[in-house]
C-alpha positions as CSV (number, residue, x, y, z in Angstrom):
1,M,5.3,-72.5,-4.3
2,P,6.4,-71.9,-0.6
3,V,4.1,-69.8,1.5
4,T,6.8,-67.2,2.3
5,R,7.3,-66.7,-1.4
6,K,3.6,-66.3,-2.1
7,I,3.4,-63.7,0.7
8,I,6.3,-61.7,-0.7
9,I,4.9,-61.8,-4.2
10,G,1.5,-60.7,-2.9
11,L,3.0,-57.8,-1.0
12,I,4.9,-56.7,-4.1
13,A,1.8,-56.9,-6.2
14,T,-0.2,-54.9,-3.6
15,A,2.5,-52.3,-3.5
16,I,2.6,-51.9,-7.3
17,I,-1.2,-51.6,-7.4
18,T,-1.2,-49.1,-4.5
19,F,1.5,-46.9,-6.0
20,T,-0.1,-47.0,-9.4
21,Y,-3.4,-46.0,-7.9
22,L,-1.8,-43.2,-5.7
23,G,0.3,-42.0,-8.6
24,F,-2.8,-41.7,-10.7
25,R,-4.5,-39.7,-8.0
26,F,-1.5,-37.6,-7.4
27,W,-0.7,-36.7,-11.0
28,H,-4.0,-37.0,-12.8
29,D,-6.0,-33.8,-12.9
30,T,-9.7,-34.3,-13.1
31,S,-10.6,-30.7,-12.6
32,S,-12.7,-28.8,-15.1
33,D,-12.2,-25.1,-15.8
34,D,-15.7,-25.0,-17.3
35,S,-17.7,-25.2,-14.0
36,E,-17.7,-22.4,-11.5
37,D,-19.7,-24.7,-9.2
38,D,-16.5,-26.8,-8.7
39,I,-14.4,-23.8,-7.5
40,V,-13.1,-24.1,-3.9
41,I,-11.8,-21.2,-1.8
42,V,-9.4,-22.1,0.9
43,H,-7.5,-19.8,3.3
44,I,-4.0,-20.6,4.5
45,P,-3.3,-18.4,7.6
46,S,0.2,-16.8,7.9
47,G,2.4,-18.9,10.2
48,A,0.0,-21.9,10.1
49,S,1.5,-25.4,10.7
50,F,1.4,-28.0,8.0
51,D,-1.2,-29.9,10.2
52,V,-3.5,-26.9,10.0
53,I,-3.0,-26.5,6.3
54,L,-3.6,-30.2,5.7
55,D,-6.8,-30.0,7.7
56,S,-8.0,-26.9,5.7
57,L,-7.3,-28.6,2.4
58,D,-9.1,-31.8,3.6
59,Q,-12.1,-30.0,4.8
60,A,-12.3,-28.2,1.4
61,G,-12.4,-31.6,-0.3
62,L,-9.0,-31.1,-2.1
63,I,-7.1,-33.9,-0.5
64,N,-7.5,-37.5,-1.8
65,D,-5.4,-39.1,1.0
66,K,-4.0,-37.1,3.9
67,I,-1.2,-39.6,4.6
68,S,-0.1,-39.8,1.0
69,F,-0.2,-36.0,0.6
70,R,1.8,-35.6,3.8
71,L,4.4,-38.0,2.5
72,L,4.7,-36.2,-0.8
73,A,5.0,-32.9,0.9
74,T,7.6,-34.1,3.3
75,A,9.6,-35.8,0.6
76,T,9.7,-32.7,-1.5
77,G,10.2,-30.3,1.4
78,A,7.0,-28.5,0.5
79,D,5.6,-29.0,4.0
80,D,7.9,-26.2,5.2
81,D,7.4,-24.0,2.0
82,I,3.8,-23.2,1.6
83,K,2.7,-19.6,1.0
84,S,-0.1,-18.1,3.1
85,G,-3.1,-16.4,1.6
86,S,-6.5,-17.2,0.0
87,Y,-6.5,-19.7,-2.8
88,K,-9.0,-20.6,-5.5
89,F,-8.9,-24.2,-6.8
90,Q,-11.0,-26.4,-9.0
91,R,-12.2,-29.6,-7.5
92,G,-10.4,-32.6,-8.8
93,I,-7.0,-30.8,-9.2
94,S,-4.2,-33.3,-9.0
95,Q,-2.4,-33.6,-5.7
96,A,0.9,-32.8,-7.3
97,R,-0.5,-29.7,-9.0
98,L,-2.2,-28.6,-5.7
99,L,1.0,-28.9,-3.8
100,N,3.0,-27.0,-6.4
101,A,0.4,-24.2,-6.4
102,L,0.7,-23.9,-2.6
103,Q,4.5,-23.6,-2.9
104,E,4.5,-21.1,-5.8
105,G,1.4,-19.1,-4.8
106,D,0.1,-19.6,-8.3
107,S,-3.6,-19.8,-7.4
108,L,-3.6,-17.0,-4.8
109,I,-6.6,-14.7,-5.1
110,R,-5.7,-11.2,-6.0
111,V,-7.5,-8.5,-4.2
112,K,-8.1,-5.0,-5.6
113,V,-6.9,-2.4,-3.1
114,T,-6.9,1.4,-3.8
115,F,-4.7,4.0,-1.9
116,P,-6.0,7.6,-2.6
117,E,-3.7,10.5,-3.2
118,G,-2.5,12.1,0.0
119,V,-2.6,8.8,2.0
120,T,-0.2,8.5,4.9
121,I,1.9,5.5,5.8
122,R,-0.4,4.8,8.7
123,R,-3.5,5.1,6.5
124,I,-1.9,2.7,4.0
125,A,-1.2,0.2,6.8
126,S,-4.9,0.5,7.9
127,I,-6.3,0.1,4.5
128,A,-4.0,-2.9,3.7
129,S,-4.9,-4.6,7.0
130,K,-8.6,-4.5,6.2
131,R,-8.4,-5.2,2.5
132,I,-5.6,-7.9,2.3
133,G,-5.0,-9.0,5.9
134,L,-1.6,-7.4,6.1
135,D,0.3,-6.8,9.4
136,S,-0.2,-3.0,9.7
137,A,2.4,-2.7,12.6
138,E,5.0,-4.5,10.6
139,L,4.3,-2.2,7.5
140,V,4.8,1.0,9.6
141,D,8.0,-0.4,11.0
142,L,9.4,-1.4,7.7
143,A,8.3,2.0,6.1
144,N,10.7,3.6,8.6
145,D,13.5,1.2,8.4
146,R,16.5,2.8,6.5
147,E,18.1,-0.6,5.7
148,F,14.9,-2.0,4.2
149,L,14.2,1.3,2.4
150,A,17.6,1.2,0.8
151,S,16.9,-2.4,-0.4
152,I,13.9,-1.1,-2.4
153,G,15.7,1.9,-3.9
154,L,14.7,4.6,-1.4
155,N,17.5,6.7,0.0
156,A,15.4,8.2,2.8
157,S,14.7,7.9,6.6
158,T,11.0,7.1,5.8
159,A,8.9,5.9,2.9
160,E,6.4,8.7,3.5
161,G,6.2,10.6,0.2
162,Y,7.6,7.8,-1.9
163,L,4.7,5.3,-2.1
164,M,2.7,5.9,-5.2
165,P,-1.1,6.3,-4.5
166,D,-2.8,4.0,-7.1
167,T,-4.8,0.8,-7.4
168,Y,-2.9,-2.5,-6.7
169,F,-3.8,-6.1,-6.9
170,M,-2.4,-8.0,-4.0
171,Y,-3.0,-11.4,-2.6
172,W,-4.6,-11.8,0.8
173,G,-1.9,-12.1,3.5
174,A,0.8,-10.7,1.4
175,P,3.9,-9.7,3.4
176,P,4.2,-5.9,4.1
177,E,7.5,-5.7,2.2
178,L,5.9,-6.8,-1.0
179,L,3.3,-4.0,-0.9
180,L,6.0,-1.4,0.0
181,R,8.2,-2.7,-2.8
182,E,5.5,-2.4,-5.4
183,M,4.4,1.1,-4.3
184,A,7.9,2.3,-4.2
185,A,8.7,0.8,-7.6
186,L,5.7,2.6,-9.2
187,F,6.8,5.9,-7.6
188,L,10.4,5.5,-8.8
189,K,9.3,4.7,-12.3
190,Y,7.2,7.9,-12.3
191,Y,9.6,10.2,-10.5
192,D,12.4,9.7,-13.1
193,E,15.6,11.6,-13.8
194,Q,13.7,14.1,-16.1
195,K,11.4,15.0,-13.3
196,K,14.3,15.4,-10.8
197,K,15.9,17.8,-13.3
198,R,12.7,19.8,-13.4
199,A,12.8,20.1,-9.6
200,T,16.4,21.4,-9.8
201,A,15.3,23.9,-12.4
202,I,13.0,25.6,-9.9
203,N,15.7,25.5,-7.1
204,L,14.4,22.6,-5.3
205,S,16.1,19.3,-4.6
206,P,14.2,16.3,-5.8
207,Y,13.6,15.5,-2.1
208,E,12.2,19.0,-1.4
209,A,10.0,18.8,-4.5
210,V,8.2,15.7,-3.2
211,T,7.9,17.3,0.3
212,L,6.3,20.4,-1.2
213,A,4.0,18.2,-3.3
214,S,2.8,16.6,-0.1
215,L,1.8,20.0,1.2
216,V,0.0,20.8,-2.0
217,E,-1.8,17.4,-1.9
218,G,-2.8,18.1,1.8
219,E,-4.2,21.6,0.9
220,A,-5.8,21.3,-2.5
221,R,-9.4,20.2,-3.0
222,V,-9.8,21.5,-6.5
223,D,-7.5,20.2,-9.2
224,E,-7.2,23.5,-10.9
225,E,-5.8,25.1,-7.8
226,R,-2.8,22.7,-7.4
227,P,-0.4,24.8,-9.5
228,I,-1.6,28.0,-7.9
229,I,-1.0,26.6,-4.3
230,A,2.4,25.3,-5.4
231,G,3.3,28.7,-6.7
232,L,2.0,30.3,-3.5
233,Y,4.2,28.1,-1.3
234,L,7.2,28.7,-3.5
235,N,6.7,32.5,-3.2
236,R,6.7,32.2,0.6
237,L,9.8,30.1,0.6
238,R,11.6,32.6,-1.6
239,R,10.6,35.5,0.7
240,G,11.7,33.6,3.8
241,M,8.2,33.4,5.2
242,K,6.8,30.6,7.2
243,L,4.6,28.4,5.1
244,D,1.7,28.4,7.7
245,A,0.4,25.2,6.0
246,D,-2.5,23.6,7.9
247,P,-1.8,20.1,6.6
248,T,1.5,20.0,8.6
249,I,-0.5,20.6,11.8
250,Q,-3.0,17.8,10.8
251,Y,0.0,15.5,10.3
252,I,1.2,15.9,13.9
253,L,-2.2,15.8,15.6
254,P,-2.7,12.4,17.5
255,D,-6.5,12.8,17.0
256,G,-6.5,14.3,13.5
257,P,-7.6,15.1,11.0
258,R,-10.1,17.4,12.7
259,R,-11.0,21.1,12.8
260,L,-7.9,23.1,13.8
261,L,-7.8,25.1,17.0
262,Y,-5.7,28.2,17.6
263,D,-3.7,26.3,20.2
264,D,-2.9,23.6,17.7
265,L,-0.9,26.2,15.7
266,K,1.5,26.6,18.8
267,I,2.4,22.9,19.0
268,E,6.2,22.5,19.4
269,N,7.1,20.2,16.6
270,P,9.5,20.6,13.7
271,Y,6.7,19.7,11.3
272,N,4.7,22.8,12.5
273,T,5.2,25.3,9.7
274,Y,3.4,28.0,11.8
275,T,6.5,28.0,14.1
276,Y,9.3,26.7,11.9
277,K,10.4,28.3,8.6
278,G,10.9,26.3,5.4
279,L,9.6,22.8,4.5
280,P,8.9,20.2,7.1
281,P,11.6,17.4,7.7
282,T,9.9,14.9,5.4
283,P,6.8,14.6,3.3
284,I,3.6,14.6,5.3
285,N,1.8,12.2,3.0
286,N,2.2,10.4,-0.3
287,P,1.2,12.9,-3.0
288,G,-0.3,11.8,-6.3
289,R,0.9,12.6,-9.8
290,A,-1.2,15.8,-10.1
291,S,0.4,17.4,-7.0
292,I,3.9,16.5,-8.0
293,E,3.3,17.9,-11.5
294,A,2.0,21.1,-9.9
295,V,5.2,21.6,-8.0
296,L,7.3,20.9,-11.1
297,D,5.3,23.3,-13.1
298,P,3.9,25.9,-10.7
299,A,1.7,28.8,-11.6
300,K,3.5,32.1,-11.7
301,H,1.8,34.8,-9.7
302,D,2.3,37.1,-6.6
303,F,0.0,35.3,-4.2
304,I,1.3,34.6,-0.7
305,Y,-1.9,34.1,1.2
306,M,-5.0,31.8,0.8
307,V,-8.1,31.0,2.8
308,A,-11.0,28.7,2.1
309,K,-13.9,30.5,0.4
310,G,-16.3,28.9,2.9
311,D,-19.1,28.6,0.3
312,G,-19.1,24.8,0.2
313,S,-17.0,24.7,-3.0
314,S,-13.7,23.7,-1.4
315,A,-12.0,26.4,-3.3
316,H,-9.7,29.1,-2.0
317,T,-9.4,32.9,-2.2
318,F,-5.8,33.9,-3.0
319,S,-4.2,37.2,-2.1
320,S,-1.1,39.1,-2.7
321,T,-1.2,41.5,0.3
322,K,-2.1,41.1,4.0
323,G,-5.0,43.6,3.6
324,E,-6.6,41.5,0.8
325,H,-6.1,38.4,2.9
326,D,-7.7,39.9,6.0
327,R,-10.8,40.9,3.9
328,A,-10.9,37.3,2.5
329,V,-10.7,35.8,6.0
330,A,-13.5,38.1,7.2
331,A,-15.7,37.1,4.2
332,Y,-14.9,33.4,5.0
333,R,-16.0,33.9,8.6
334,R,-19.2,35.5,7.5
335,R,-20.1,32.7,5.2
336,V,-19.3,30.1,7.7
337,K,-21.3,31.9,10.4
338,G,-24.3,32.3,8.0
339,N,-24.2,28.5,7.2
340,R,-24.6,27.4,10.8
């Protein structure tokens, strides 16, 4: 047999053996779901190049052959389509399954993140940045982008008030639009047409009802008082009185929340309900279900004043006249002075 022919046959045989071996390594999965010791956590930073990703996977012991993995990723276009985040894999996962998981985000680790009632957009951004590595500045910008808000079903100038406080499970490095979309979707599911009709029944637009609920959320510290506070604010609105709501001052303070000073009540700002009548321009936080329900089903009474009791209970004293209120304020000051 001529030497050239032997060389060609040898090369073909080598290629067949190589591709068979690599194919086995790429498609055969030797991972076992039974052993936690074989779990590998790997983090893919947002915007990372494929070289950085490849090095991370290799250092984690998930890559059989870097050159072959790169070739497969390039051939399938996966090298430009890998989702960032923290992943959990079993050692021995096939290269094809690994690559597919990185493209689809199937093995991304979900992180539990809770946003409390009354949380503001800026607070949401701060919590999300710490818990899931989200870009806080980008979230704030998107939450005030009318075009984006319309795309997630919110016809408003800001998402403030329309992001449902709750516990969510997000993957590390999730884009801000995904979190905002999920929070808005949960709010819209809760604040349905029936609740909007209930708002209309008490002479509030659906938008006004949410804004009022944000004030109730900012003021109430005792659940039983939410309907009372909602009724009080409604009484003041009906009488054409300023709401004098402290939470609206806290909202505009650059260094808040903190103890309010007399001068704070004079701040020139449309959110200042001590100087402007009616509701503030937008909600001042994202109220929870209890505060929204309190507005839709307010307590019926004659109260138009309230002041903290000052006894450490977080409860209020409610009054129907200025005289009653003045006496309640004096009692509050005595208690506070006595506790110092």
